[in-house]
Structures are given as C-alpha cells and as structure tokens.
N, C-alpha and C positions, 0 to 999 in steps of 0.2 A: 827178522822180526820188526825191526825199526821201519824197514821199507814197507812191510805190510800195514803197520800202524799208520804210517804217513799216507799210504793209499786210502786207508779207511777214513782218516781225517779229511783228506781232500774230497773224497766221495761225500762225506757228511756235510762238508762246507758247501759243495755244489748243490746237494739236495736242499739244504737250508736256503741257499741263494735262490734256487728255482722256486721253492715254496713261497719265499718272501716276495719274489717278483710276481708270482701268481696272485698272492693276496693283495699286493699293492695295485696290481693291474685290475683286480676285481673291485677294489675300493674306488679306483679312478673311474671305472665303468659305471659303478653305482652312483658316484658323484655326478657324472655326466647325465645319467638318467634322471637323477633327482633334480638337477638343474632344469632339464627339459620339462619334467613334471611340474616343477615350480612355475615355470613360465606359462605352461598350459593352464595351471590352476589360477595364476594371476589373471590371464586373459578371460577365463571363465568367470572369475569374480567381478572383473570390470564389466563384462557383458551383463552380468546379473544386476550390478549396480545401475547400469544405464537403463535396463528394462524397468527396474523398480522406480528410477527417477522419472522415466517417461510415464509410467503408470500413475505415480503420485501427481504428476502435473495434470494428467487427464482427469484424475479424481478431483483435484482442486478446482478445475474449471467446472466440472459437473456439480460440485458442492456449491460453488458461487452461484451458478444458475438456479440451483434448487432454493438456496436462501433468498434469492431475488424473487422467485415465484411465490415463496411463502410470504415474503414481505408484502407483495402486491395483493395477495388474498386477504391478509389480515388488515392492512391499513385501509382498504376500501370499506371495511366494516367498523372502523373505529370512529364512533360518533358521540363524543362526550357532550353532555348538555351544558357544561360550563367551560369557560376558557381557563387555561392553567399555564403558569410560567415555568412549571416543573414537569418532569416526565417520570415515568415509572418503568419497571421491568417485571415481566412475568416469566414463569417457567412451566413447561409441560413436556410430556412424552408423546411421541407420535409413532404409531406402528407402521408396518409395511403397507397398509392400505390407506394411510393418511388420516387415521382417526386419532385425535388428540385426547390424552388422558392426564389425570393428575394436574390439572391446571391450577396454579396458585400464584399469589403475589410474592415477588422477591423483593422489589423496592416499591413501596406504596407512595401515593401522593395524598389523596383524600378519598373518602368513600365513593363520591361520584365518579372520579377518574378511575379508581380501582375497579369499580363495577363495569365501566365502559371498556376497560382493557380485557376483562374476563369475557364480556359479551362479544367483543370483536373476534376472539378465537372461536367461541361457540358458533357465532353466526357465519364464520368462514368455512365451516364444515361442508363437504369433505376437503381437507387440505391436500396440497400436492403430495404424492407418494415420495418418500425419500429414495435416493439412489440405492440400487440393489446391494452395493458393496458396503453400505453402512450398517451398523448394528441395529438390531430390532429388540426393543424400541429405541428410537433416537431421542436423546435429551436435548431440549431446545431452551435457550434463554433469549427472550425476545424483548428488545428495548423499544419503547414508544417515544424515544428522543426524536423530535421532528427532523433533525439533521440526518438521522439514520432512516427514519420512516419514509422521507420523501427524497432520498438521495438517488442519484443516477450513477451507476458504476461503469467504468470502462470495461469491466468484465461481462457486461450484459451481452445477450445474444444480439449481435449486430444485424443479422437477418431479420429478427423480430422487430428491432428498432426501425429499420428501413421500411418494413411493411407498415408499421404504425405511421411513419411520415407519409407514406404513399396514400394510405387510407384517409388520413386527416387532410391532406392536400386536396384529395378528390372532394371531400365534404366542403372544404373552404372555397373551392371553385363554384360550388352551388350556392354557398352562403358565406361570404367573407367575414361575417361576424358570429359564426358558430363558435360559442364560447368553449364548449367541450372539445371541439376539434383544435382550437387554438391552444388550449391547455395541453392536449395530448401531443401536438406537434412541437410545442415549446419544450416540453420535458424530453421528448425523443431527440430533438436537435441538440439539447444540452448534453445528452448521453453520448452522442456521436463525437463531441469534443473537438472537432476540427473547426478552423476559423470560420468558414462559410456557414457551417451548421449553427455555430453559436451566434453569429450575426442574425441568422433567421430566427433563432430562439428569442433573441433580444427584441426583435421587431414584433413577433407574435405576442410575447409577454407584455410588452408596453401597450399594445392594443388591448389586450385582455384586462390590464389594470385600468385603462380608461373606461372599459365596459363594466367592470366590476370593482369600483374604487374602494369598496369596503372589505374585499377579500384580501387579507394580508398575505395569505399563502402565495398568491400570484406576485405580489410585490417582492416577497422573499426570493422567488424564482428569478425575478428581474435583477435582483441584487447579484445573484450567482452569475447571471449572464454578463453583467457589467464587469464583474471581477475577472471572469475568464477572458474577456476581450481586452483586458489591461486598461480599461477606461477608469482611471483612478478618480477623476472628478465625478463621473456618473456613479461609480461605486460608492463614494462617500455620500452623495446627495440621496441616493435611493436607500442606502443602509441607515442613514440618519432618520429618514422618514419612517422606515419600517420599525426602527428601534423606538421611536417616539410613540408610534401607534400600538405596538405590542412588544414590550421589553422582555421577551422570553430569552432563553439562553442562546438560541441560534442567532436571533437578530442582534443580541448584545455582542456576540463574538464577531459577527460581520462588521458591526459598527466600529469596534476597537481595531480590527484589522484594517479597515478603510482609513481610519485616522492615522494609523502607522504608515500605510502606503503613501499617504499624502504628507508625511513628515511632521505630523502633529503629535509628537511623542508625549509631551506633557499632558495634553488632553487625553491621549490614549491611556496613560498611566492613571489619570484621575478616574476615567471610566472603569478601568480594571479595579481600582480600589472600591468604588461604589458597588460594582457587580459582585465582588468577593464578599461583601457584607450580606448580599442577598443569596449568593450561591457559594458559601464558604468551602465546600468540599467537592466542587465540580472540577475534575482533573483537566478538562479541556480549557476551562477558564484559567486555571493555573498555568497551563502550557502557553496560552495566549499572552499572559502576563510576562512569562519568560521570553517570549518572542519579542514583545515590545522592548524589554530591557536590552536584548541583543541589538536591535536596531538603534537604540538610544546610546549605544556604545557603553553599556554597563554590564560586562560579562560576569563580574562577581555577584551582582544582584540576580542575574539570570541563573547562575549556579545555585544560589540559595533558594530561588523559586522552584527550580527543578527538583531539589531535594525535598521540598515541601510536598510537591506533587507525588513523588515516589513513595512518600510515607502514606499517602492516601491510596494510591494505586501503584503497587510495585511493578506491574507489568505495562506501564504506560510508555509505549515505544517513542512517542513524540518528546517526552521529557528527556529520554536518553539522547535523542537527536539534538535537541537544543543544548543539552549538557556538552555534547561533543563540539557543537559550534562555539560555545563559550570557552572551552579548553583550547580550541584552535586559535581563537582570538588572543588567548593568554600565552600562546606558543607552547602549551603543554600537550605535545602531540601524542605521547603515549596514552595519556588518559583520554584524549579525544578519540583515538582509534578504538579503544576499549568500549567507549560509549557508543560509537557508530556500530560496532559489531553487535552489541546488545540490542540496539534499535532495529537492526536488520533481522536478528534472530526472532524478535517479537512481532515484526511486521514485514514479511518478505514481499508483500505486494505493493509497497510504496516505493516508487522509483526515486523519490527525493532522498531516501536513505542511502541508496547506492550512489547517487550523485554526490552526496556529502563525502562519502568514503573515497570516491574517485578523485575528488578535488584534493583531499588530504594525501592520497597516494601520489598524485602528481607533485604536490608540494614536497613530499619526502623523496622524490626521485624513483618511486616504485611504479614505473610506467606500465609494466606488464599487468600488475594488479589494477591499475587505473583503467586499463583497456577492458579488463574483465568486468569491472563494476559499471563502466559506462555502457557496455554491451548488455549487461543485466537490466539496466534501466530502460534500454531500447526494446527489450523483449516485452516490457510492461507497457511502455508508451513509444511506439515506433516514430512518433513525430516530436520527440523530445530534443529540441535544439541544443539544450545545455549538455546533453549526453554526447552528441556529435562534437560539440566544442571541446569537452574534456578528452574525448578519444582522439580527436585530431591533434591536440597538444601532445598527448602521450606517444602517438605514432610518429610525430615529427621528431620528438626527443630520441626515439629509438632508431631514427633514420629510415623509417618506412614511409618514404615521401609520397609514393603513389596513393596509399591508403589514407595518409594524412590529408592529401589534397581533396580526395573524395569526401572525407568527413568534414573538412573545412568548408567546402562548397555547400554541403547539406546544412551545416550549422548556419551559414550565412543566409541561406534561403529561408531559414526559420527564425532569423533575427539575431543570431549570435555570431560575432566576429572575433577572431583571434586578435590579440593586442597589436600584433605587427601589421594587421590590415587597417588599423585606424590611423596610422601615421600619415 
C-alpha cells in the first residue's frame, strides 16, 4: 500500500512538474512574442513620428509661403494719408476661396490709420487661398508694424526671389535708374541673404536713396543692408539719419542697435530711455534695452528688463533668449538652459536661439547636444559660420577629428576661427 502511495505521489509530482514546465515555457514564449511585438510597435511609432515630423515641416514651409503672399498683397494696398510713428493690428477670417470676412481692429492707432488698415484688406481682394490642410475659415491677425510689413524672410521662395532679381536686372540694363527695378532688386537681394547679394542690395539701395532722397523707406532698407554687411560705421551713419528724419519704432530700434554695435553704450541707453517714454509698452524696444544692458556688462539690469517685457508679452521669445544670456553671464547655467529652452519653444525658426543653447551645451561639456543644436541652426541658415564653429568645437571634444576639421574649415571660410587657430 505504501509502495502504491509512493508511486501515486511520484506520478503526481511528475505531472505537476510537467505542467509547471509547460506553463513556464508558455510564459517564456509569450514574453518573447511580446518583446518582438513591442519592438515592432516601437518601430511603427517611430516611423509614424518621423512621417508626422516631415509633414509638419512641409506644412510650416507652406504656411510661411502663404503668410508672405498675404503680406505682399495687403502691404501693397496700405496707403495711409498721414505718417504715423505707431502701428496697428487687425484681425479677419479668410475662407478657402481667399475671401476675408469679419475684418476688425485689434490694436488701433487713430481713425485715419485704422481706416487705411481696413481699406488695405478690402482693396487686396481676392486674397491668396489658404493651404488646403488649414481650417476653414482661417483666423488671421495682421500687423502693420513696418518691420513686419516690409521684412524679407529667409523662408521666402528662393526661385521666386531669383526670378525677381533676373527681371529687375533686365529692366536695369535698359534703364540703370529705373527706381521700381532698383527697389525690387534691392529687396530681393536682401532676401537672398548671402554676402554678394547683400552687397548688390546696398549698391542698389544707395543709388535709390540718391534718386529718391525723401523716401525714408529706401533709407531704412539701406540701413538693413549695412547691418547685414557688418559695416558698423555705415550702419550707425545711415540709421542715425533715418532716425532723425522719421523716429518710428523701426528706425529707433536700428539706431539703438547701431550705437551698441559701435560701443556707444551710454548713448544707446539714453536713446532707450527716451524711446520708452514714447513707446512704453513696446516689447521689441524692451528687448533692445535688455540687449544694450548685456553688451554694457550689466546682466542684472538685463534680467530686470526681461521681466518687465514678459509682463507685457509673456510669449516674447527674445526676452527669454536675453534672460538666458544674462544668466549665463552670471554663471547660473540651470536658469540659463531653462530660458533658452523656452525661447526655442516659442520661436523654432530663429537659428540664434539654437546657437545660444549650443554655446551653453559646449560650456557644460554636453557636446552631443551642442552638435544637435548647431545642426538645427544650420538647417535654418546653411551659411551660419557660428554654427559650424560650435559644432567643430563639440566634434573636436568628442574626438571626431575628421568632422571637426570639416566644420572648422567651413567656419573659417565664413569668418569664424577656433581659438587655437588664432595663436
């Protein structure tokens, strides 16, 4: 009887062991399958993210192009009967056929300017049709700030700009003093943003200023050309002249920046103080004041000014950028990084935001991140010498000497040298 009991116990133990092995084996197989599924799912998610990222990038380019077209249509119809040192903003909805509706003043100036803003939109009908992927209707907030209205963006359609240069050049061959062709080629060359094009822009615009000495808008364009050429003396002379003839916000900002470039910090701060009495709530002027404090080696004053700007406009990306610069000067790197992150999140299209963070990442020894930031800056401006400079430094620190040498050569060709090269 004991023998039979023992046999039954052994059989039961064997059965339990086999069952347990089968269960464990099944769990192991299930775990392996789940792991494979997880990997497959992760790949699918990554592919989806890449597709969405690519789609967003394509949409952003299309939106920028659309906004520029909209800007060109409306600004050509903006003809106020009186000059103004201030600017306004209007809002409207635009349907899929380009029809504007519900046009209203968001930020008014005076009855004459307000009426001119409304008439500009009405006279520009039909407006460009919004991209198909945008909502219908699209809500638009349109600023008549002259710096926005007459700006040239690096995101413009390069083929269209080249065509404008070609057409204007043909007209200028027939008549070297064709004022409209000079203006068109000057603006287009500024938009190209490379050194040779900007030199041509400066030449065209200087001639235009001599032909139309009372047209301040051409003088303001000449100021931009001098600034981009790095001609500090010319930048100061032209901006001072434009400021004296028409002290609007753009000419004021240019003049203060030119004073700062030329090391005239006390004069720049005095100009800031006078301008803030006239435009007390202008965020760009507040940021320019912070910029002057930075160059005058007054980071605490810069921080105070940035906080003042952010109370006026909480989403002002440049205020966060200058706040990051001030914290970097004070060696408060954690706060600086947070400020740069916020600045980038608010303006992903400004290469200088990425350059600031790349510089800080290099300083902190985070070279992989510095390379990513410098590369991001180069996707926005492929001719950014400073980005090659920072990336060369990071690659050299990581021992990637081949890539570092390439970046160093490119940086040098664009006017930036690593410190070891200047010895």
